[in-house]
C-alpha positions as MATLAB code, in Angstrom:
seq = 'MRRIFAILLTAFLAVPTLTQCAAPTKFYSVFFLVTVDAAGKISSLKVVQVRDVKGPSSGPVQVTVPASYVAAARAFLSKRPYKGPSQFVDYTFYDPSQPSRADINPRAGGQ';
ca = [
     -49.830  133.351  285.751;
     -49.326  133.882  282.154;
     -50.454  137.607  281.902;
     -48.080  138.633  284.562;
     -45.001  136.341  282.611;
     -46.652  138.379  278.971;
     -46.420  141.719  280.665;
     -42.808  141.619  282.291;
     -41.579  140.033  279.036;
     -42.810  142.818  276.829;
     -41.738  145.534  279.339;
     -38.540  144.183  279.204;
     -37.861  144.106  275.203;
     -39.622  147.769  275.006;
     -37.717  149.312  277.675;
     -34.643  149.254  275.946;
     -35.916  150.133  272.716;
     -37.900  152.770  273.677;
     -34.766  154.296  275.233;
     -33.150  154.396  272.252;
     -35.988  156.157  269.886;
     -36.051  158.725  273.029;
     -32.553  159.437  273.005;
     -32.081  162.734  270.660;
     -29.371  163.190  268.064;
     -26.699  165.131  268.520;
     -25.956  167.592  265.882;
     -23.167  169.697  264.880;
     -22.127  173.017  262.508;
     -18.971  172.063  260.534;
     -18.010  175.161  258.983;
     -15.502  175.230  256.203;
     -12.999  177.559  254.631;
     -14.153  176.708  250.828;
     -11.766  177.775  248.355;
     -12.804  177.772  244.629;
     -10.802  177.861  241.506;
     -11.454  179.913  237.906;
     -13.607  177.152  236.937;
     -15.784  177.479  239.663;
     -14.729  173.874  241.661;
     -13.870  173.199  244.885;
     -10.259  172.977  244.920;
      -9.616  173.234  248.776;
     -11.913  172.482  251.518;
     -10.810  172.741  255.532;
     -12.586  172.450  258.704;
     -12.481  175.871  260.588;
     -14.567  175.374  263.343;
     -17.352  172.967  264.775;
     -20.513  173.980  266.524;
     -22.895  172.405  268.925;
     -26.288  173.352  267.179;
     -28.456  173.027  270.320;
     -25.478  173.927  272.855;
     -26.011  176.365  275.786;
     -23.575  178.363  273.927;
     -22.509  179.307  270.134;
     -19.234  178.799  270.763;
     -16.965  176.244  269.342;
     -16.772  172.745  270.590;
     -13.676  170.062  270.494;
     -15.170  167.272  267.994;
     -13.050  165.356  265.463;
     -14.649  165.462  262.412;
     -13.609  162.414  260.376;
     -12.593  162.281  256.581;
     -15.526  160.463  255.482;
     -17.446  163.127  256.298;
     -15.241  166.170  254.734;
     -15.939  163.790  251.925;
     -19.042  163.560  252.130;
     -19.422  167.764  252.313;
     -17.094  168.328  249.832;
     -19.417  166.355  247.187;
     -22.599  167.654  248.431;
     -21.026  171.388  248.663;
     -19.750  170.366  245.100;
     -23.608  170.179  243.800;
     -24.005  174.201  244.114;
     -22.622  176.375  241.476;
     -19.867  179.039  242.323;
     -17.881  181.600  240.555;
     -13.986  181.383  241.004;
     -11.911  181.863  241.810;
     -12.911  182.928  245.502;
     -12.747  182.162  249.417;
     -15.612  181.563  251.665;
     -16.704  180.213  254.660;
     -19.706  177.943  254.207;
     -21.172  174.980  256.708;
     -23.046  171.912  256.690;
     -24.985  169.573  259.424;
     -22.984  166.540  260.909;
     -24.983  163.727  262.809;
     -21.699  161.534  264.157;
     -24.218  158.578  263.575;
     -24.095  159.013  260.292;
     -20.450  160.169  259.616;
     -20.530  159.627  255.789;
     -23.733  162.132  255.372;
     -23.426  165.869  255.101;
     -27.126  166.229  253.415;
     -28.753  166.431  256.783;
     -31.204  168.900  257.978;
     -31.433  168.891  261.594;
     -34.726  171.276  261.092;
     -36.385  168.422  258.770;
     -35.932  166.145  261.406;
     -32.563  164.662  260.415;
     -33.814  163.533  257.031;
];
C-alpha cells in the first residue's frame, strides 16, 4: 500500500513539473529602425515589426513589446560600434518570459 501511495504521489508531483519543462519557449524577432548620430551613438530606436520565429509564415504578428525590452535592446545594440550619422533596420530576439533581456539567441537554446 505504501508503494502504491509513493508512486501516485510521485506521479502527481512530477507531471506538472514535466509539463512545464516540455512547454516550448516562444521567441519573436523584433525589428527596430535604428538612428545613429554623428558620434556613432544610437539616438533613436523604434519598433517597426515583430515576427514569430517559428511561425507558419514569415509575416508580422501583433505582439506588444514592453518598454523594458526596448530599453534592453537599446543597451544591447549600443555595445556595437556604428558609423554615423545613419539609419538602418536591425533585429533582436524577444522571449516574453524574459521581458528585460535582448541578448537571447534561440539557436543557442535560449541562453
